[in-house]
N, C-alpha and C positions, 0 to 999 in steps of 0.2 A: 597641441597637438595630440592626438591619443596618441596611447604606449600599440604597441606591437603582439603583447602581453591582454594589455584589456578591449584591446578590438578583438582577440579572440574568442574573448566569451560570447559574444556573439551566440556560436555555434553552440555555446554549453545551453545556454538560456533555451533556445529553441530547443535541443535537444529535453527539460525539461516540460518545454510548452507541450511537443508530441510526444511526451512519456503521459502529460499528467491526461491531455486529452483524449489516448488512445486507452489507456488505463480505464478511469473513468465510463467509459462504456460497457467495459465489459460486468461491468461488478455487481452486484445483485440488486436488488431490488428497495433498496434504501435511498437509490438515488430516483429511482422513478418519481422522489416527492411523497412515498406513502409516508408515514411515520416507520422509525424501526421496530419494532416487538420491542415490548419491555422486558427483560431475563425475568423468569420467575427464580424464588429463591435460591431455591436447588441453583438457579445456574447462576448464583451468584457468590455459591461458596468455590474456596479455590482449590483446584485440581489435585484430586486425591482417589488414588481409588475405594474403589466403594464398598462401605463395607458390606461382609457375612450377612446376607438378608437386605440392603441396601437395592436401592434400582439405577439400574445405569440412565447416566443420561439422556435423553433423550435429542434427537437429531434437532429437537427445534429449539432445544434446549441451547443447546452449544450452534446452533444457526443465530439465537439473536446474541449468544456473546459475539460472536463473530460481525455483524450488525453494527452498532453500538462499537464495537473494534476500530473498522472500517469506517466507521461515521469522519473524523479526520483526514481518515486520505480524501475522503467524497468532497467533503469545504473545502479544502488545499484546492484539488481538484477541478471542483469550479469557480476556484475565480481568478481563472483564462486570464485576459491583458493583465491583470492588476497583479498575480504571481510572475510575470514575465516579466514588465517592468522590475518589482522587489527582483526577481533575482536581476537582473542586471546589474542591480545595485547592488546588489548583497549575496553577494555567489554561496561567499559561505554562510551566511544566514539562512539560504535556502537549501543546502544543505542539511544543518541542524535541522531547519519542520522537518525535511524527511523523513530523519533520522528519527526525529521525534514522534510522528507519525506511526512509522514500520516499527516504533516500539512502545506503542500501543496498541496497534494491530497481534507484533506480539505474545505482550502481557493478554488480551485477549486469549487466545489463542491455547496459552500457558492454562485456562482456563477447561479447554477443553478436555472431554474425557469420549466424549460418543468414538466408537475406533473409523464407524463409518466416515465423520465431518474430520476426523483429527490427520487424520493424513491429506486434505485435499488442504486444510485453512495449515501443514506445516510448509508446505509447496508455497501456497501464497505465502507468509511472512518471509520464504526463506527468499521470493521476488523482489520483495519488497527490501528484503535487506540489502540485493542484490542490485540493485537500481540504486541506492543514496551509493554504494560504492563505483559505481560505474561513472554516477558524476561529477565523482570525488576525483575517481582518475580525469575525467575530462577537465575539469578546473586547472587541474597541478596541472595537469601536461595538454595545453589546448591545442596551439598548435601543431601535435603532433597527434589529438584524438581522431580518433574516424568518428562520427562523429552520429552519421546517420544510419551508418551499419550497428551502431550501441544503441540508439534511440529506436528502432525497429527490432531491435533484438530484445530488448527490454520493453519496446511495448509487447512486442507478443508474448516474452514470458510473465508477463504480469494481468495479462488477455486472457492467457489461458488459464492461467492459474483460479483467477476470480470467479472463469466462466465455472471452470468446474467444482468451483464455490457455491455458486448456482445452479449446479444442476443439480449437485447434493442437497441447497437446501430448499430449491422450488417443489 
């Protein structure tokens, strides 16, 4: 007989599925099947203040960095049923994967210096971190978690954040 705690993981798995599906629909053109733009050499350089006389990072360069950084999230989100099954079998592993995706995106955001792109990129990075924190909380106390409320809130937050990136990067 399954324990009450393991049965309670089902809503957490549902949250993973809901968040992945909703957030995936709101991300940039990288999800449309088009190849992600390749970052230029300037975009691959670590984020530092531009040297005097140097050109600022363009919107296109910044967006190329973000497209590369969001790719692991896109791939994770497109796993569909496989992601749900894996989350049910290994919730902590799923959280670790989500944290890894958030860290990868954050590393891309750290390279963005464009003043138009940086605010929306920072917001999206915070939304992914919040997503991982919310799922951690659900898994830590699944019996008392407001899974539907958390799923809706996180999906909306991630969707809005990545839509804002899409608006700036289109």
